[in-house]
C-alpha positions in Angstrom: -29.2 -12.3 -22.6 -30.9 -9.7 -24.9 -34.3 -10.2 -22.7 -34.7 -8.2 -20.0 -37.6 -8.3 -16.9 -38.3 -7.2 -13.7 -37.7 -11.0 -12.5 -34.6 -12.9 -13.4 -35.1 -15.1 -16.8 -33.0 -18.1 -17.2 -31.1 -17.9 -20.3 -29.4 -20.9 -21.7 -25.9 -20.2 -23.7 -24.2 -22.4 -25.8 -20.9 -23.7 -24.7 -17.5 -22.7 -27.0 -14.5 -25.0 -27.3 -12.4 -23.8 -24.0 -9.6 -21.6 -24.1 -6.4 -22.7 -22.7 -4.1 -20.0 -20.5 -0.7 -19.5 -20.9 -0.6 -18.1 -17.2 0.4 -20.3 -14.8 -0.3 -19.7 -11.2 2.6 -19.2 -9.2 2.1 -18.0 -5.6 4.4 -18.7 -2.3 3.1 -18.6 1.2 2.1 -15.1 1.3 4.4 -14.6 4.5 7.4 -14.3 2.4 8.7 -11.1 2.3 9.4 -8.8 -1.4 12.5 -7.8 -2.6 14.7 -10.2 -0.9 17.7 -10.2 -3.0 20.2 -7.6 -0.8 21.3 -4.5 -1.9 24.6 -3.4 -2.1 24.5 0.1 -3.7 21.8 1.3 -1.6 21.7 1.5 2.2 18.6 -0.3 3.9 17.0 0.4 7.2 17.8 -2.0 10.0 14.0 -2.3 11.1 13.7 1.0 12.5 13.3 4.3 10.8 11.2 6.7 8.3 11.3 10.6 7.7 9.3 13.1 6.8 8.5 16.9 5.1 6.6 20.0 6.3 5.2 19.8 9.6 1.5 21.4 10.2 1.4 23.2 13.6 4.7 24.1 13.9 6.0 27.5 14.6 9.3 26.7 12.5 9.2 28.4 9.5 8.5 26.7 6.3 10.2 26.2 3.1 9.4 29.1 0.2 6.9 26.0 -1.0 3.2 25.3 -1.3 1.6 24.7 2.4 1.9 21.8 4.6 -0.8 19.0 3.5 -3.6 18.4 6.3 -3.4 16.5 9.3 -5.0 13.1 8.4 -5.1 12.5 4.9 -6.3 9.2 3.0 -5.0 9.1 -0.7 -8.5 10.0 -2.2 -10.2 12.2 0.5 -8.2 13.3 3.6 -8.9 14.1 7.1 -9.6 15.8 10.2 -7.5 16.1 13.5 -6.1 14.2 16.4 -8.8 12.5 18.3 -9.9 9.9 20.7 -9.0 6.2 20.5 -10.7 3.2 22.2 -11.0 -0.6 22.0 -15.1 -0.4 21.1 -15.8 -0.9 17.3 -15.1 2.4 15.2 -17.7 4.4 13.4 -16.7 5.6 10.0 -16.2 9.1 9.3 -15.6 11.5 5.9 -12.4 13.3 5.6 -11.7 16.3 3.9 -8.4 16.5 2.0 -7.9 20.2 3.3 -8.6 19.6 6.7 -5.9 20.5 8.8 -4.2 20.1 12.3 -5.0 22.6 15.4 -2.7 24.5 16.5 -3.1 23.4 20.4 -2.9 20.0 21.1 -5.0 17.7 23.8 -3.6 17.9 27.1 -1.1 15.2 27.5 0.4 13.8 30.7 4.3 14.2 31.4 6.1 10.8 31.6 6.9 9.9 35.2 8.9 6.7 34.2 12.1 8.3 35.2 11.1 9.7 38.8 9.3 6.4 39.2 12.6 4.3 39.0 13.9 6.8 41.8 11.0 6.3 44.0 10.2 2.5 43.8 13.2 0.5 44.6 11.5 -2.7 43.9 10.6 -1.0 40.6 12.7 -3.1 37.6 15.2 -0.9 36.1 16.5 -3.4 33.5 18.2 -2.1 30.7 16.3 -3.4 27.6 17.0 -3.1 24.4 15.5 -0.8 22.1 12.2 -2.3 20.3 12.7 -2.8 16.8 9.8 -4.1 14.4 9.6 -4.8 10.9 5.7 -3.2 10.9 7.2 0.2 12.1 10.1 1.7 10.5 11.2 5.0 11.7 13.0 7.9 10.0 15.6 7.9 12.4 16.8 5.6 15.3 17.3 8.9 17.7 15.2 11.6 18.2 16.6 15.4 18.7 16.0 17.1 22.3 16.0 20.7 21.0 12.5 21.6 19.4 13.6 24.1 16.9 16.7 21.4 15.3 14.1 18.9 15.5 11.2 20.6 13.8 13.2 21.9 10.4 10.4 20.8 7.9 12.5 20.2 5.0 13.8 16.7 6.6 11.3 16.3 9.2 10.5 13.4 11.4 8.3 10.4 11.2 7.2 6.2 10.8 6.0 4.1 8.2 3.6 1.8 10.5 2.5 -1.4 8.0 -0.3 -3.1 10.2 -1.0 -6.2 8.3 2.9 -7.0 8.1 3.9 -10.6 8.5 7.0 -10.8 10.5 9.7 -13.4 9.5 10.0 -14.9 13.1 6.1 -13.8 13.9 4.8 -12.1 17.0 5.0 -13.3 20.8 1.0 -14.6 20.8 -1.5 -13.9 24.0 -4.9 -15.8 24.2 -6.0 -13.2 26.8 -6.6 -9.5 27.3 -4.4 -7.3 27.7 -3.3 -5.1 30.6 -4.4 -1.3 29.7 -3.7 2.0 31.5 -6.7 3.1 33.2 -5.7 6.5 32.8 -4.5 6.9 28.8 -5.5 3.6 27.6 -1.9 2.6 26.7 -0.7 -1.2 26.8 1.6 -2.4 29.3 4.7 -3.5 27.4 8.3 -4.6 27.6 9.7 -0.9 28.9 7.0 -0.7 31.5 8.2 -0.4 35.0 7.1 -3.0 37.2 6.5 -3.6 40.8 7.3 -7.1 41.7 6.0 -7.3 45.3 2.4 -5.8 44.0 2.3 -6.5 40.7 2.1 -2.8 39.8 3.1 -1.6 36.5 3.6 2.1 35.5 2.3 3.4 32.2 5.4 4.6 29.6 3.2 6.8 28.1 1.5 8.7 30.9 3.4 7.5 33.5 0.7 6.2 35.6 0.6 3.6 38.1 -2.0 0.8 37.3 -2.9 -2.5 38.9 -2.4 -5.7 37.2 -4.6 -7.9 39.0 -1.9 -10.0 41.0 -0.7 -11.1 37.8 2.9 -9.4 37.7 3.5 -10.3 41.2 6.9 -12.0 41.2 9.9 -13.3 43.0 12.3 -12.0 40.6 12.3 -9.7 37.6 13.2 -12.8 35.6 10.0 -14.4 36.3 8.4 -11.6 34.4 10.0 -12.6 31.2 7.2 -15.4 30.9 4.8 -12.6 30.4 5.2 -12.0 26.5 4.4 -8.6 26.3 6.9 -7.7 29.2 9.9 -9.4 27.1 8.8 -8.5 23.3 8.1 -5.3 21.8 5.4 -6.8 19.5 2.8 -8.8 20.7 -0.6 -10.3 19.4 -3.3 -10.4 21.8 -6.2 -13.4 20.3 -9.6 -13.8 21.4 -11.2 -16.8 19.4 -13.8 -19.9 19.8 -15.5 -19.6 23.3 -15.1 -15.6 22.9 -16.9 -15.4 19.8 -19.6 -17.0 18.8 -19.5 -16.6 15.4 -15.7 -18.0 15.0 -15.2 -19.9 11.9 -12.5 -22.7 12.4 -9.5 -22.0 10.6 -9.7 -25.2 8.3 -13.2 -23.8 6.8 -13.1 -20.1 6.9 -10.4 -18.6 4.5 -10.4 -21.1 1.9 -14.4 -21.4 1.9 -14.9 -17.5 1.5 -16.7 -16.4 -1.4 -15.1 -14.7 -4.2 -17.5 -13.0 -6.8 -16.0 -12.5 -10.4 -18.2 -9.6 -12.0 -16.8 -9.2 -16.0 -17.1 -6.6 -18.7 -19.3 -8.6 -21.9 -18.5 -5.4 -23.9 -15.2 -6.4 -24.9 -13.7 -6.8 -28.6 -12.5 -10.1 -29.5 -8.8 -10.0 -29.1 -9.2 -8.6 -25.4 -12.0 -11.2 -24.6 -9.4 -14.0 -25.9 -6.8 -12.4 -23.4 -9.4 -12.1 -20.4 -10.8 -15.8 -21.1 -7.3 -17.3 -21.1 -6.4 -15.4 -18.0 -9.8 -16.4 -16.0 -9.4 -20.1 -17.3 -6.3 -20.0 -15.3 -7.6 -18.2 -12.6 -10.3 -20.7 -11.7 -7.3 -23.4 -11.6 -5.3 -21.8 -9.3 -8.3 -21.7 -6.6 -8.4 -23.8 -3.6 -11.2 -26.9 -3.8 -13.0 -25.3 -0.9 -13.1 -21.8 -2.6 -16.9 -20.9 -3.6 -17.3 -18.8 -6.6 -19.7 -16.8 -8.0 -19.8 -15.6 -11.8 -21.6 -12.1 -13.1 -21.4 -10.6 -16.4 -22.5 -7.0 -17.4 -23.4 -4.9 -20.2 -26.5 -3.4 -20.6 -28.1 -6.3 -18.0 -26.6 -8.2 -15.1 -26.2 -12.2 -15.8 -25.9 -14.0 -12.8 -24.3 -17.5 -13.6 -26.3 -20.7 -12.1 -24.0 -23.5 -11.2 -27.0 -25.7 -10.7 -26.9 -27.1 -14.8 -23.8 -29.4 -15.2 -23.5 -29.4 -18.6 -24.7 -25.8 -19.7 -23.9 -22.1 -19.1 -26.9 -20.4 -18.0 -27.6 -17.4 -16.3 -30.5 -15.4 -14.9 -30.8 -12.0 -16.2 -31.5 -9.0 -14.2 -32.1 -5.6 -16.0 -29.3 -2.7 -15.3 -30.6 0.7 -15.8 -31.8 1.0 -11.8 -30.5 -0.9 -8.8 -32.5 -4.3 -8.2 -35.8 -4.3 -6.4 -36.1 -6.3 -2.9 -38.7 -8.5 -5.2 -36.1 -9.0 -8.0 -33.6 -9.6 -5.4 -35.7 -12.1 -3.2 -36.7 -14.0 -6.5 -33.1 -14.4 -7.2 -31.8 -15.0 -4.0 -35.1 -17.8 -2.8 -35.2 -19.5 -6.3 -33.7 -22.9 -7.5 -30.2 -21.5 -8.8 -27.0 -22.1 -7.2 -24.7 -18.8 -7.8 -22.3 -19.4 -5.0 -20.8 -23.2 -5.7 -17.1 -24.6 -4.2 -14.8 -25.1 -6.8 -14.1 -28.7 -6.4 -18.0 -29.1 -7.6 -18.0 -26.0 -10.2 -14.6 -26.0 -11.6 -16.2 -27.7 -15.2 -19.0 -25.3 -15.0 -17.0 -22.4 -14.4 -14.5 -23.4 -17.6 -17.6 -23.9 -19.3 -19.2 -20.5 -18.8 -15.8 -18.7 -19.9 -15.4 -20.6 -23.0 -19.3 -19.4 -23.9 -18.2 -15.8 -23.3 -18.6 -13.7 -26.8 -17.0 -10.5 -28.1 -19.3 -7.3 -28.6 -21.0 -7.6 -31.9 -22.6 -3.7 -31.9 -20.7 -0.9 -34.0 -20.4 1.1 -31.0 -17.4 3.0 -29.9 -15.7 1.3 -26.5 -16.3 4.2 -24.5 -20.2 4.7 -25.3 -21.0 1.0 -24.5 -23.2 0.7 -21.9 -22.3 -0.9 -18.9 -23.8 -1.5 -15.4 -21.3 -1.9 -12.9 -23.3 -0.6 -10.2 -25.9 -2.7 -10.4 -23.6 -6.0 -11.2 -22.0 -5.0 -7.8 -24.9 -4.3 -5.9 -26.5 -7.7 -7.2 -23.1 -9.7 -6.1 -23.4 -8.5 -2.8 -27.0 -9.8 -2.6 -25.9 -13.1 -3.8 -22.8 -13.2 -1.0 -25.3 -12.4 1.9 -28.0 -15.4 0.4 -30.7 -15.8 2.1 -29.0 -14.6 5.6 -30.4 -10.8 4.3 -33.5 -9.7 5.8 -34.5 -7.6 3.0 -37.7 -6.5 4.3 -36.1 -4.5 7.1 -33.2 -3.5 4.9 -30.9 -5.3 7.4 -28.2 -7.1 6.4 -26.1 -9.7 8.7 -22.6 -10.0 8.1 -21.3 -13.7 7.0 -18.9 -15.5 9.0 -16.2 -14.9 6.6 -14.6 -12.1 4.5 -15.6 -12.0 1.0 -14.1 -10.6 -1.9 -15.5 -9.0 -5.5 -13.4 -9.1 -8.4 -14.4 -6.8 -11.1 -12.7 -7.4 -14.6 -13.6 -3.6 -16.6 -12.7 -2.8 -20.2 -14.5 0.5 -19.9 -16.3 3.0 -17.8 -19.3 2.8 -15.9 -22.0 4.5 -18.5 -25.4 2.9 -17.7 -27.7 2.6 -14.4 -26.7 3.6 -10.5 -23.4 5.7 -10.3 -22.9 5.8 -14.0 -21.4 8.4 -16.0 -22.3 9.7 -19.3 -20.6 8.3 -22.6 -18.8 12.0 -23.3 -16.9 14.4 -21.1 -18.9 16.8 -23.6 -22.2 16.3 -22.3 -24.1 19.3 -21.0 -24.6 18.0 -17.3 -21.5 15.7 -17.2 -19.9 17.4 -13.6 -23.1 17.4 -11.9 -23.5 13.2 -13.1 -19.9 12.7 -11.9 -20.2 14.1 -8.9 -23.8 12.0 -8.0 -21.8 9.1 -9.1 -18.9 9.6 -7.1 -21.1 9.8 -4.4 -23.0 6.7 -4.8 -19.6 4.7 -5.7 -18.6 5.6 -2.3 -21.8 4.5 -0.4 -21.4 1.6 -2.4 -18.4 0.7 -1.2 -19.1 1.6 2.4 -22.0 -0.8 2.1 -19.7 -3.5 0.9 -17.3 -2.9 3.9 -20.4 -3.6 6.5 -20.8 -6.7 4.5 -17.5 -7.7 5.0 -16.6 -8.0 1.6 -13.6 -6.3 -0.4 -13.9 -5.0 -3.8 -11.4 -5.0 -6.1 -11.4 -3.4 -9.5 -9.2 -4.7 -12.1 -9.0 -2.7 -15.6 -7.6 -3.3 -18.9 -7.7 -2.0 -22.6 -7.2 1.4 -24.1 -10.8 2.4 -23.5 -10.4 5.2 -20.2 -12.3 3.6 -17.5 -13.2 7.2 -15.8 -10.7 6.2 -12.8 -12.1 8.9 -10.4 -15.5 7.6 -10.6 -14.8 3.8 -10.0 -11.6 4.6 -7.3 -14.2 5.4 -4.4 -16.0 2.1 -4.7 -12.6 0.0 -4.7 -11.1 2.7 -1.8 -14.5 2.5 0.7 -14.6 -1.2 0.5 -10.8 -1.3 1.3 -9.9 -3.0 -2.2 -7.2 -2.4 -4.8 -8.0 -0.3 -8.4 -5.6 -1.7 -10.5 -4.7 -0.9 -14.6 -3.3 -3.0 -16.9 -2.4 -2.7 -20.6 -4.6 -5.6 -21.5 -6.2 -8.8 -20.3 -2.9 -10.9 -20.7 -0.6 -11.9 -18.5 -0.1 -9.1 -15.6 -3.9 -9.1 -15.8 -4.0 -13.1 -15.1 -1.4 -13.2 -12.6 -3.1 -10.2 -10.6 -6.5 -11.7 -10.5 -5.0 -14.5 -9.2 -3.4 -12.4 -6.2 -6.6 -10.6 -5.7 -8.2 -13.6 -4.8 -5.1 -15.2 -2.7 -4.7 -12.2 -0.4 -5.1 -12.2 3.1 -7.4 -9.6 4.3 -8.8 -8.5 7.8 -11.7 -6.4 8.5 -12.8 -4.1 11.2 -9.5 -2.4 11.6 -8.8 0.0 14.2 -5.1 1.6 14.3 -4.5 3.2 17.6 -1.3 5.3 17.9 0.0 6.8 21.4 3.4 9.0 22.2 5.3 10.3 24.6 3.8 13.8 26.1 6.6 15.5 23.9 5.9 14.1 20.9 2.8 15.6 18.3 1.4 13.6 15.6 0.7 16.7 12.4 0.2 14.4 9.6 -1.2 10.8 9.0 -1.3 9.2 5.1 -2.5 6.1 4.2 -5.4 3.5 3.8 -7.7 4.4 6.3 -10.0 7.2 8.0 -10.1 8.9 11.1 -12.4 7.6 13.7 -14.3 9.7 16.5 -14.8 7.5 19.5 -15.2 9.0 23.1 -13.7 6.8 25.7 -13.6 8.7 28.6 -15.7 6.4 30.4 -13.2 4.0 30.2 -9.9 5.6 30.1 -10.7 9.6 31.2 -7.3 10.6 29.7 -7.0 9.0 26.5 -5.7 11.6 23.7 -4.5 8.7 21.0 -4.9 9.4 17.5 -7.2 6.4 16.1 -7.7 5.4 12.3 -9.9 3.6 11.1 -9.0 0.6 8.2 -11.7 -0.7 5.9 -9.3 -3.8 5.5 -5.8 -4.8 6.8 -3.3 -6.2 4.6 0.1 -6.6 4.3 0.4 -4.5 1.1 -0.8 -1.8 3.2 1.1 0.8 5.2 0.8 4.5 7.0 3.0 7.1 7.0 2.9 9.4 10.1 4.7 12.6 10.4 5.5 13.9 13.9 7.3 16.8 15.4 8.3 18.0 18.9 6.3 20.0 20.9 8.6 21.5 23.1 12.5 20.4 24.3 12.4 17.1 25.3 14.2 16.3 28.6 14.0 12.6 29.2 16.3 10.3 27.8 14.2 8.5 25.8 10.4 9.0 24.0 8.2 6.3 23.4 5.9 5.2 20.6 3.3 2.7 20.7 0.9 1.3 17.8 -1.9 -1.1 18.8 -4.1 -2.6 15.9 -7.2 -4.1 16.6 -8.7 -6.4 13.6 -10.6 -9.3 13.1 -8.3 -11.8 10.6 -9.2 -14.1 7.8 -10.2 -17.0 10.3 -12.7 -14.7 12.0 -10.7 -14.1 15.2 -10.3 -10.6 17.0 -6.3 -9.5 17.1 -4.8 -6.8 19.0 -1.3 -6.3 18.0 0.8 -4.2 20.2 3.7 -2.6 19.2 5.8 -0.4 21.4 9.0 1.4 20.6 11.9 3.3 22.4 13.6 5.8 21.1 16.6 7.3 22.6 17.3 11.2 22.6 20.4 13.0 21.8 21.9 16.7 21.6 24.4 16.4 19.0 22.6 17.0 15.3 25.6 15.1 13.6 24.8 12.1 16.1 20.8 12.2 14.9 21.7 12.6 11.1 23.9 9.5 11.5 20.7 7.4 12.8 18.3 8.6 10.2 17.6 5.8 7.4 17.9 7.8 4.3 15.2 5.2 2.5 12.5 5.1 4.8 12.9 9.3 5.0 12.9 9.2 1.1 9.7 7.4 1.5 7.8 9.3 3.5 8.9 12.9 1.9 8.0 11.4 -1.2 4.1 10.4 0.2 4.0 13.7 1.7 5.0 15.5 -1.6 2.6 13.1 -3.6 -0.4 14.5 -1.8 0.0 17.9 -3.3 0.5 16.5 -7.0 -3.3 15.5 -7.8 -2.6 16.7 -11.3 0.2 17.1 -14.0 0.8 20.6 -13.3 0.5 20.1 -9.5 3.4 17.5 -10.0 5.6 20.2 -11.7 5.4 22.6 -8.6 6.2 19.5 -6.5 9.5 19.1 -8.4 10.2 22.4 -7.2 9.3 22.0 -3.5 12.0 18.7 -4.0 14.5 21.6 -4.6 13.5 23.4 -2.2 13.7 20.8 0.4 17.2 19.5 -0.5 18.7 23.0 -0.6 17.2 23.6 3.2 18.6 20.2 4.5 22.2 21.5 2.9 21.9 24.9 4.6 20.2 23.7 8.2 22.4 20.6 8.5 25.8 21.2 7.6 28.1 23.9 7.6 29.4 26.4 4.6 32.6 25.3 2.8 35.4 27.5 3.2 36.1 30.6 1.1 32.9 29.8 -0.6 28.8 30.3 0.0 28.3 26.8 -0.8 27.5 24.1 1.6 27.9 20.2 1.1 24.7 18.2 1.2 25.2 15.9 5.1 27.6 13.2 4.3 25.5 11.7 7.2 22.4 11.6 4.6 24.2 10.8 1.2 21.8 8.6 -0.6 18.8 10.8 0.4 19.3 13.3 -2.4 19.8 10.7 -5.1 16.9 8.9 -4.1 14.7 12.2 -4.4 16.3 13.2 -7.6 14.6 9.8 -8.8 11.5 10.6 -7.2 11.3 14.3 -8.8 12.3 12.8 -12.9 10.2 9.3 -12.4 6.7 8.1 -12.9 5.3 9.7 -10.1 6.2 13.3 -10.4 8.1 13.3 -13.6 7.2 13.3 -17.6 7.1 9.5 -18.0 3.4 8.5 -17.1 1.0 10.6 -19.4 -2.6 9.5 -18.9 -3.9 11.2 -15.9 -6.3 8.1 -15.2 -2.6 6.6 -14.8 -1.3 8.8 -13.2 -4.2 8.9 -10.6 -4.1 5.2 -9.9 -0.2 5.3 -9.3 -0.2 8.0 -7.1 -2.9 6.1 -5.0 -1.4 3.3 -5.2 1.7 4.7 -3.7 0.3 6.8 -0.9 -1.3 3.2 0.3 1.9 1.2 -0.2 4.0 -0.9 1.6 7.6 0.3 2.3 9.1 -1.9 -0.1 7.2 -1.5 -2.9 7.2 2.5 -2.1 10.7 2.6 -2.4 10.8 0.7 -5.6 8.2 3.1 -6.9 10.7 6.0 -5.7 14.0 4.8 -7.0 14.3 1.8 -9.2 16.5 -1.1 -8.6 19.4 -1.8 -11.2 20.6 -5.8 -11.4 23.0 -6.5 -14.4 23.4 -10.2 -15.5 26.7 -11.8 -15.3 28.1 -15.0 -16.9 27.2 -17.8 -15.0 23.7 -16.7 -14.1 24.8 -14.4 -11.4 23.2 -10.6 -11.1 25.4 -7.4 -10.1 23.8 -4.6 -8.5 24.7 -1.2 -9.6 23.4 2.3 -9.6 20.2 3.2 -11.7 22.5 5.4 -13.9 22.5 5.4 -17.8 26.1 4.3 -17.5 24.6 0.6 -17.0 23.5 0.4 -21.0 27.0 -1.8 -22.1 26.3 -3.2 -25.4 27.7 -6.6 -24.4 25.3 -6.8 -20.9 21.6 -7.4 -20.1 20.0 -5.3 -17.2 17.1 -5.8 -14.8 15.2 -2.6 -13.9 13.0 -3.1 -11.1 10.9 0.3 -10.5 7.9 -1.1 -8.6 5.0 -1.5 -10.9 7.3 -1.9 -13.8 10.1 -4.1 -14.7 12.3 -3.8 -17.1 14.3 -6.4 -19.1 17.1 -4.4 -21.2 19.3 -6.3 -23.8 22.5 -4.8 -25.3 22.9 -4.9 -28.6 25.9 -6.7 -28.8 24.6 -9.6 -27.0 21.3 -9.2 -28.6 23.5 -10.6 -31.8 24.8 -13.6 -30.4 21.2 -15.5 -30.0 22.7 -18.3 -27.6 24.0 -15.9 -24.9 21.2 -13.5 -25.4 18.6 -16.4 -25.2 20.5 -17.5 -21.9 20.4 -14.4 -20.0 16.9 -13.2 -21.2 16.1 -16.5 -19.2 18.1 -15.4 -16.1 16.6 -12.2 -15.9 13.0 -12.9 -16.5 13.3 -15.8 -13.7 14.9 -13.0 -11.5 12.4 -10.6 -12.4 9.8 -12.8 -11.4 11.2 -14.0 -8.1 11.9 -10.0 -6.9 8.2 -10.0 -7.9 6.5 -13.2 -6.8 4.5 -11.5 -3.8 3.6 -8.1 -5.1 0.5 -6.8 -5.6 -0.1 -5.5 -8.2 2.3 -7.9 -10.0 4.0 -5.4 -12.1 4.3 -5.4 -16.0 7.4 -7.7 -17.0 8.8 -5.7 -20.2 11.7 -7.1 -22.2 13.4 -5.3 -25.4 16.8 -4.8 -27.0 19.0 -2.0 -27.4 17.7 0.6 -29.8 14.5 -0.4 -30.1 11.2 2.3 -29.8 10.4 0.6 -26.2 14.0 0.5 -24.9 12.7 4.6 -24.1 10.9 3.4 -21.1 13.9 1.9 -19.7 16.3 4.9 -20.3 14.0 7.4 -19.0 14.3 5.9 -15.4 17.9 6.1 -15.4 19.9 8.9 -14.2 21.8 10.4 -17.4 25.3 10.0 -15.7 27.0 9.9 -19.3 26.9 13.7 -18.9 29.5 13.9 -16.0 33.2 13.9 -16.1 34.9 10.8 -16.1 36.6 10.8 -12.0 32.6 11.7 -11.1 31.3 9.0 -13.2 34.0 6.5 -11.7 33.0 7.7 -8.1 29.5 7.1 -8.5 29.4 4.1 -10.7 32.8 2.2 -9.5 32.0 -0.6 -12.3 33.2 1.4 -15.2 37.0 0.7 -13.9 36.5 -2.9 -14.8 36.0 -1.7 -18.4 38.7 -1.5 -21.0 39.8 1.6 -23.2 37.7 0.5 -25.8 34.4 -0.5 -23.9 34.2 2.9 -22.4 35.0 4.6 -25.8 32.2 2.1 -27.3 29.9 3.2 -24.1 30.4 6.7 -24.6 29.4 6.9 -28.1 26.2 5.2 -27.9 24.6 7.8 -26.0 22.4 10.4 -27.5 22.6 14.0 -26.4 19.7 15.8 -24.2 18.6 18.3 -22.1 18.3 16.2 -18.8 20.6 17.2 -16.4 22.3 14.0 -14.0 22.6 13.9 -10.6 25.5 16.0 -9.9 24.5 18.8 -12.4 21.6 19.1 -10.6 22.2 19.4 -7.4 25.1 21.7 -8.1 22.4 24.0 -9.9 20.5 24.3 -6.3 23.8 26.1 -5.2 24.5 22.6 -3.1 27.7 21.1 -3.6 27.3 16.7 -3.9 27.9 14.6 -1.0 30.7 12.1 -1.4 29.3 8.7 -2.7 28.9 6.3 0.0 
C-alpha cells in the first residue's frame, strides 16, 4: 500500500488469523420505544407537552441574562426568519447562528372557525377530543389567553417535534393526495368544519372555505369518519409505485442499501485489535443482501476489491489531492468489485479485517497523515458506480439511501479538508476555516447523492471535532466520540448501519393567527420557497432536513402575538420526505389546544419534563465553550427566580416566593442541568463537550431528558428494581444502583454488597441486563461502566447525584422517602460514608436564590 500513482494499483495483502469479536449484535425492531421502564419519581408527559425560555420579538421584558438566541437555530450553524413553505422540493440555504426573528411578522389571516359554525348550519359541529401524538410534545396542554402572562420568557411555551418517530399504533395511512387549503396551504384535518351537503371544508389555520372535489359530500357526519384525515390527528399520505418511477420494491431497497466502511489505518496495536473485533462482529450482524464496501485511509486511500475470493487486495489512490475524473473512471470502470452483497462477500470481509496491521512509523498519533477527505470522495464515487457522469460533473441519485461510516482514530491532516498537525502552525486559523468550508461542501454533496456520512471516533488522540462535524451534519449523519474501539464502538457501528433514514425532508409548521414562532432548534436549515402561485397566503415556517430519523427532534419556541379571543388554537406540522423504501411520505399532525384565562389552570397543564428539555436546548445554544457554560448556569438561576416571582404569590410575613407547586418537578430538573455534563464541570475536553452539546440539540425527547436529568434505579432482592430520586442518599453500602444519564450508564456496587461474591455477581448481572434493556434502541449507544464503592471510577457516579446528605433529616425523608425503610444503624452508617465538599444540595441552591423550594411530589 505504500506505492502511490494517479491510476489505481492492485496491492495484494497477506491475510492474518481472523479475530473473534466479543461484541454480539442485539438489535430488536426499530419501532420499539426507548426507556420503557415507567418512572415512579418523575412526572412523565401524557403525550402532549414542552416549554421554552426566552423569546425573541417579544415586548415582554427579559430576564437579567444574556439576550435570547436567534429565531431558527441549528446546533452548529444557525439561521434566519420565518419563511414561506411549499410542497415543492426544498432548496438548501445557509444559516447563521446569530440571525434573529424580525419584530414584525408576515400578515396572518384570522381564524374564522367559530363564526363559520354559526354561519353554516349544515357544518359539522361535533366535539372531537384534542389531538395527541407522540411525535409532538407541547410544554403545556393549554394556552394562556393574555399575551402579557403567556409571554413570560423564563417559563415560555413551545413544542418538541420528532418528524420521524415511530408510533406504537402506527399512523392512519392514505394512498392519495391530501386536500389542502387554497389560501394558506394547510391540510384538511380532524378539526376541519365540513359542509356535508357540498363537501366543502373550512381551514382551521386561516378560516378559508375550500372544495374537496366532491370527496367530502356525505349523508351524515358519521360517514366522514371513513376518511383517515378527518378521524385521526396523525395521518401519513403515501405515494409509491405508479406515481414514483424510481420506486424500489420493499423487499429490495432497504436491505440492499450500500454501507461503505472508511477505516483509519494509522492505529496503534491495541486500538487496532479492538477495532478488528468490532468490525468482525459488524459484518456478522448485516443482512445477507446488504452491499458492503471497505476503504482504508492513511497517506493514501485503499479501496478493497471483493472479486478476489481468497486474498485481501486493494486499489490504491493517492490521498494528497482530490481524485481526478480519470482516476475515478479507471477505478469505477475497471474489473474490481467494490460493493458486494454480504452473502457473497462475508468471508472476504473477514479476511480484509484480519489483514489490517498497526501503524509502524515512530510518529505521534496526532501527527500521522490521514486523508479522510479524499477517502470520502472515493467512497461517494464507488457508491454512485458507473451511473455517475464524470464528464459532465453530474451525479445521478441512486435508487436507495446509502451510508458511509467513518472509523477514525485521529484528525484529518493530509489532503483536501485537512488541518496542520499542530495548533501552533502559523497559518492554523486560516487552514481550519478552509477545512470547515470544504467539509461542509463535501457533506452537502453526499446529501445530494442520498448518502449519509456517520463519523465514529475513538481513542485518546483529539480528532479536531469542529473540522469533521460539518461533514456529518451536512449529510444528515451522526458524530460520536468513544473512549476506545471496543464494545460501545462496536454496538454503535451496528446501530449506525441499521438506522432507518429518510431523505429529502421538509418540515412545514402552521399555527393559528394568534401564535408566533420565535425560534427553532434542530437538525435542519431554513428553506426559502415561494409558493404564492399555488397558495397565495402561505406564511408557514419551512425547514429542510438532510435526513429524517427516529432519533431526531426539533425544539420550537412560540409566543402570543396578541391577546387570544378564541377558545382554541391550532397547530399543524407537515413532514414531507422519502422513506427507506423510496416512497414519498407526507405526514400531517394537527393539534388543538384550549385557551384559558386562569394562570393556575395553565400551570396545572404544564409538562415539567418537556418544559425542562426545551429550556435546556435554548440554554445550550449559548454555551459554545466552557466559559459560556458558566454564564448559562447563572441564566438558569435567574430563570428559576423569575418563574417564582411571576407565577407565585409572596409568602405571608416574608419577602420570599415559593416555587409554584403545579410545576414542582421543573426546578430539580434544571438543577441537574446546571451541574451535569451539559453545563457543569463533569466533561473536561472541549471536543467531548462540543459533540455532547450537538447531540443534545438534535436528540429526541427521551434521550434529551436523560441527558438533562439521570434516572436512578436501585436493585432489590429477587432481581427487581426500585426507581428513586438521583440523590447521593442512594449510595447505601448493601445495594447496587443503576444510573442512566443518556450517553453514560453507571452501575455502582456498594462495598458491603461487593464483599459478598455470590450476591454481588447476581446483582451485577441484573444491573447489566437492565442497562442493556434501557438502552437497546438508543443511538448513540451509551458507555456502560460498572465499579465498586470507593473506587476511582466511582467519582463519575457521585458527581451526577444531588448531594442531599447535606440537608436536615426531615427534608431528606420528604424528598427521599426510601430512607424511612432504613434502620437507625443503617442511617448512621450511610451518614458517616459521605465526604464533605462544597457543592450545594437542591434545597440549598434554590434557597440561595431567595426562593422557597416546592413541596415534593
